[in-house]
C-alpha positions in Angstrom: -1.3 -42.2 18.5 -0.6 -43.7 15.1 0.8 -41.0 12.8 -1.8 -40.3 10.1 -0.3 -39.5 6.6 -3.5 -37.8 5.6 -3.0 -35.2 8.4 0.5 -34.5 7.1 -0.8 -34.1 3.6 -3.4 -31.6 4.7 -0.7 -29.7 6.6 1.4 -29.6 3.5 -1.5 -28.4 1.3 -2.4 -25.7 3.9 1.1 -24.4 4.2 1.6 -24.3 0.4 -1.7 -22.4 0.0 -0.4 -19.8 2.5 3.0 -19.6 0.7 1.4 -19.0 -2.7 -1.0 -16.5 -1.0 1.8 -14.4 0.2 3.9 -14.9 -3.0 0.9 -13.6 -5.0 0.7 -10.5 -2.8 4.4 -9.9 -3.3 4.2 -9.9 -7.1 0.7 -8.3 -7.3 2.0 -5.0 -8.8 3.9 -6.5 -11.7 2.2 -6.4 -15.1 -1.4 -5.9 -16.2 -2.3 -9.6 -16.2 -0.9 -10.0 -12.7 -3.1 -7.3 -11.4 -6.1 -9.5 -12.0 -4.7 -12.9 -11.2 -2.5 -12.4 -8.2 -5.1 -10.8 -5.9 -7.3 -13.8 -6.6 -4.5 -16.2 -5.7 -3.8 -14.1 -2.6 -7.4 -14.2 -1.4 -7.9 -17.9 -2.0 -4.6 -18.9 -0.4 -5.9 -17.6 2.9 -7.9 -20.8 3.1 -4.8 -22.6 4.2 -5.3 -21.2 7.7 -8.8 -22.6 7.9 -7.5 -26.1 7.1 -4.7 -25.7 9.7 -7.3 -24.9 12.4 -9.5 -28.0 11.6 -6.3 -30.1 11.6 -5.2 -28.6 14.9 -8.6 -29.3 16.6 -8.4 -32.9 15.4 -4.8 -33.5 16.5 -5.2 -31.9 19.9 -8.2 -34.0 20.8 -6.3 -37.1 19.7 -3.4 -36.1 22.0 -5.6 -35.8 25.1 -7.8 -38.8 24.3 -7.3 -41.6 26.8 -5.6 -39.3 29.3 -7.0 -38.8 32.8 -8.2 -35.2 33.4 -6.4 -33.5 36.2 -3.6 -31.1 37.0 -0.9 -33.5 35.8 -2.5 -33.9 32.3 -3.2 -30.2 32.1 0.3 -29.3 33.1 1.9 -31.7 30.7 -0.4 -30.7 27.8 0.2 -26.9 28.0 3.9 -27.3 28.7 4.3 -29.7 25.7 2.4 -27.2 23.5 4.8 -24.4 24.7 7.8 -26.6 23.9 6.4 -27.3 20.4 5.3 -23.8 19.4 7.3 -21.2 21.3 11.0 -21.8 20.3 10.6 -21.4 16.6 8.0 -18.6 16.9 10.2 -16.6 19.3 13.2 -17.2 17.0 11.2 -16.0 13.9 9.7 -13.0 15.8 13.1 -11.8 17.2 14.7 -12.3 13.8 11.9 -10.2 12.3 12.6 -7.5 14.8 16.4 -7.7 14.1 15.9 -7.5 10.4 13.5 -4.6 10.7 15.9 -2.6 12.8 19.0 -3.3 10.7 17.6 -3.7 7.2 14.2 -2.0 7.2 14.0 -2.3 3.4 13.2 -6.0 4.0 10.2 -5.3 6.1 6.9 -3.7 5.0 5.5 -3.0 8.5 8.1 -1.8 11.0 6.8 -1.4 14.6 8.9 -2.5 17.5 7.7 -0.9 20.7 8.7 -3.0 23.7 5.1 -3.5 24.8 4.0 -4.5 21.3 6.9 -7.0 21.0 6.2 -8.5 24.4 2.5 -8.9 23.7 3.5 -10.6 20.4 5.9 -13.0 22.1 3.3 -14.0 24.6 0.4 -14.5 22.2 -1.7 -11.6 23.4 -3.9 -10.3 20.5 -2.6 -6.8 19.6 -2.9 -4.2 16.9 0.1 -3.1 14.9 0.8 0.5 16.0 1.9 1.4 12.5 -1.0 0.0 10.5 -3.7 -0.7 13.1 -4.0 -4.3 11.7 -4.8 -7.0 14.4 -1.5 -8.8 14.1 1.7 -9.4 16.1 5.2 -8.3 15.1 5.5 -11.4 12.9 2.2 -11.0 11.1 1.7 -14.7 10.6 1.6 -15.1 14.4 -2.1 -14.0 14.5 -3.0 -17.6 13.9 -0.8 -18.8 16.8 -2.7 -16.4 19.1 -5.8 -18.5 18.3 -3.9 -21.7 18.6 -2.6 -20.8 22.1 -6.0 -19.7 23.2 -7.3 -23.1 22.0 -4.6 -24.9 24.0 -5.3 -22.8 27.1 -9.0 -23.8 27.0 -8.2 -27.5 26.6 -5.7 -27.2 29.6 -8.4 -25.5 31.7 -10.9 -28.3 30.9 -8.4 -30.9 31.8 -7.5 -29.0 35.0 -11.1 -28.9 36.1 -11.3 -32.7 35.8 -13.9 -32.8 33.0 -14.0 -36.3 31.6 -15.5 -35.6 28.2 -13.1 -32.9 27.0 -14.5 -32.7 23.5 -18.0 -31.8 24.8 -16.6 -29.2 27.1 -14.4 -27.5 24.5 -17.3 -27.6 22.0 -19.7 -26.0 24.4 -17.2 -23.3 25.4 -16.3 -22.3 21.9 -19.9 -22.4 20.6 -20.9 -20.2 23.6 -18.1 -17.8 22.9 -19.0 -17.4 19.3 -22.7 -16.9 20.2 -21.7 -14.2 22.6 -19.5 -12.6 20.0 -22.3 -12.5 17.4 -24.7 -11.1 20.0 -22.5 -8.5 21.7 -20.1 -7.7 18.9 -17.2 -6.6 21.2 -14.8 -4.0 19.9 -12.0 -4.8 22.4 -9.5 -6.7 20.3 -8.9 -9.6 22.8 -12.6 -10.3 23.2 -13.2 -9.9 19.5 -10.5 -12.5 18.8 -11.7 -15.0 21.4 -15.3 -14.8 20.2 -14.6 -14.8 16.5 -16.4 -17.4 14.4 -13.0 -18.8 13.2 -12.6 -20.7 16.5 -15.4 -23.0 15.4 -12.9 -24.5 13.0 -11.1 -26.0 16.0 -14.5 -27.5 17.0 -14.9 -29.2 13.7 -11.6 -30.9 14.1 -12.4 -31.8 17.7 -15.7 -33.5 16.6 -14.0 -35.4 13.8 -11.4 -36.7 16.2 -14.1 -38.0 18.5 -15.9 -39.7 15.5 -12.7 -41.3 14.3 -11.8 -42.5 17.8 -15.3 -44.1 18.0 -14.6 -46.0 14.8 -16.6 -43.9 12.4 -15.4 -44.1 8.7 -16.8 -43.2 5.3 -16.5 -44.8 1.9 -14.7 -43.5 -1.2 -17.8 -42.0 -2.8 -18.6 -39.9 0.3 -14.9 -38.9 0.5 -14.9 -37.6 -3.0 -18.3 -35.8 -2.6 -17.0 -34.0 0.6 -13.8 -32.9 -1.0 -15.6 -31.6 -4.1 -18.2 -29.8 -2.0 -15.5 -28.2 0.1 -13.3 -27.1 -2.8 -16.4 -25.7 -4.6 -17.5 -23.7 -1.5 -13.9 -22.4 -1.1 -13.7 -21.3 -4.7 -17.2 -19.8 -4.8 -17.0 -17.8 -1.6 -14.3 -15.6 -0.2 -13.6 -12.5 1.9 -15.6 -9.4 1.1 -13.9 -6.5 -0.7 -13.3 -4.6 2.5 -11.2 -7.5 3.9 -13.4 -8.2 6.9 -14.4 -11.8 7.3 -16.3 -11.9 10.6 -18.3 -15.0 9.5 -15.2 -16.9 8.3 -15.8 -19.8 10.6 -19.3 -20.3 9.3 -18.4 -19.8 5.6 -14.9 -21.3 5.0 -15.0 -23.4 8.2 -17.5 -25.9 6.8 -15.6 -26.0 3.5 -12.4 -26.8 5.4 -14.2 -29.4 7.5 -15.6 -31.1 4.4 -12.2 -31.3 2.8 -10.8 -32.6 6.0 -13.4 -35.3 6.4 -13.0 -36.4 2.8 -9.2 -36.8 3.2 -9.0 -38.1 6.8 -12.2 -40.0 7.6 -11.9 -42.7 4.9 -11.8 -46.4 5.5 -8.6 -47.1 3.6 -5.1 -45.6 3.9 -3.7 -43.9 0.9 0.0 -44.0 -0.2 1.0 -40.3 -0.5 4.2 -39.0 -2.1 7.1 -38.8 0.4 7.9 -35.3 -0.6 4.4 -34.2 0.3 4.7 -35.9 3.7 8.0 -34.3 4.3 6.5 -30.9 3.6 3.7 -31.7 6.0 6.3 -32.5 8.7 8.1 -29.2 8.0 4.8 -27.2 7.6 5.3 -25.2 10.8 8.7 -24.1 9.8 7.5 -23.4 6.3 4.6 -21.3 7.6 6.8 -19.2 9.9 9.9 -18.8 7.8 8.7 -18.4 4.2 8.2 -14.6 4.4 11.9 -14.1 5.1 12.8 -16.1 1.9 10.1 -14.4 0.0 11.3 -10.9 0.8 14.9 -11.7 0.0 13.9 -13.3 -3.3 11.7 -10.4 -4.2 14.5 -7.8 -3.7 16.9 -9.9 -5.7 14.6 -10.5 -8.6 13.4 -6.9 -8.8 16.9 -5.8 -9.6 17.2 -8.0 -12.6 17.0 -6.3 -16.0 14.1 -8.4 -17.3 10.5 -7.8 -18.1 7.6 -7.9 -15.6 6.4 -11.3 -16.8 9.8 -13.0 -16.6 10.4 -11.4 -13.2 7.3 -13.1 -11.8 8.4 -16.5 -13.2 11.9 -16.1 -11.8 10.4 -15.1 -8.5 8.4 -18.2 -8.0 11.1 -20.5 -9.5 13.5 -19.3 -6.9 11.2 -18.6 -4.0 9.2 -21.9 -3.7 12.2 -24.3 -3.8 14.2 -22.1 -1.4 11.3 -21.7 1.0 10.8 -25.5 1.0 14.4 -26.3 1.4 14.9 -23.8 4.3 11.8 -25.1 6.0 12.9 -28.7 5.8 16.3 -27.7 7.2 14.7 -25.7 10.0 12.5 -28.7 10.9 15.3 -31.2 11.0 18.0 -29.0 12.6 15.9 -26.7 14.9 12.3 -28.0 15.5 13.1 -31.7 16.1 16.1 -31.0 18.4 14.2 -28.4 20.5 11.2 -30.7 20.8 13.3 -33.6 22.0 15.2 -31.5 24.5 12.1 -29.8 25.8 10.1 -33.1 26.2 13.1 -34.7 27.9 13.3 -31.9 30.4 9.5 -32.1 30.9 9.7 -35.8 31.7 12.5 -35.2 34.1 10.4 -32.7 36.1 7.1 -34.6 36.2 6.2 -36.6 39.2 4.2 -39.2 37.2 6.5 -40.2 34.3 4.1 -42.9 33.1 1.5 -40.3 32.3 4.1 -38.0 30.7 5.4 -40.7 28.4 1.9 -41.6 27.3 1.0 -38.1 26.3 4.4 -37.4 24.8 4.1 -40.4 22.5 0.8 -39.2 21.3 2.1 -35.8 20.6 5.0 -36.9 18.6 2.9 -39.4 16.7 0.6 -36.6 15.7 3.5 -34.9 14.2 2.9 -31.7 16.1 
């Protein structure tokens, strides 16, 4: 698969939205003006996750396009996803546990029961024993629980030999959401797997199929879609109680509109190299920025300066350090572990031709 710069740009934007979201929450208690501004930035920054999910749906469907359904493709796909996602996530999760045990002041929510940690590591939706929030040890990992569920569904469809994977995945996810809206399950796993947010993967899946079929749109349509998506995002957000059960039907279309406006155009756009690099490192940025944020916050809070200057210093230090660490993590940890893992996968597969084809697509997608 040809690497699409527009996808990397959307990844960068999504990751930066999440970074600013959490940064705003971190400084939310400093100063009267901040009390009004930062909660808004925090709420709107959550939208980065919705963009990520649409992007993921698109990229995963691109990866499996042209591959024969069957056990070999299913096995390669899920193993490749594990190689891509698990090493950094496990490293970040175990680091979070270690920091929480040794330096609890750096953590806001300390809960490290063995069962809870194991469920977190293996992407089983769980409630934090301390807060009751539906999140793993590394709070950001709640999105990866959805990602791994998405990958598992694709693998199952491939394993069953379904030829039109995009139709099967769409039908399964739409059915799950319909059941969730009808039955309103309280059991956390069922509630997660039937949440409307999984429709965002479907939007990406359908866009991939459209692009593979040759569908493109002109510049006026691109601009209109981006403007409509941004307007919807800014106009509508989570309710005051924090519940967002209809997220996939509210922010999902907004994320899909922005995605279509950026990715489905007829012409390629020359994007800044730094933005593309941030897109490459977006997974590392997503998983590691909280560690940098907490350390920066503790350091800045001890400075003898006013609240306003403290906020400025926080962002001046936090953002560059988070980006720098993420790029370092991507180059020195993500890339080497991906290469090693995929090399080992190829060595174990009985059909190396198939393995090479899928692997190339995966790397080309930048995931």
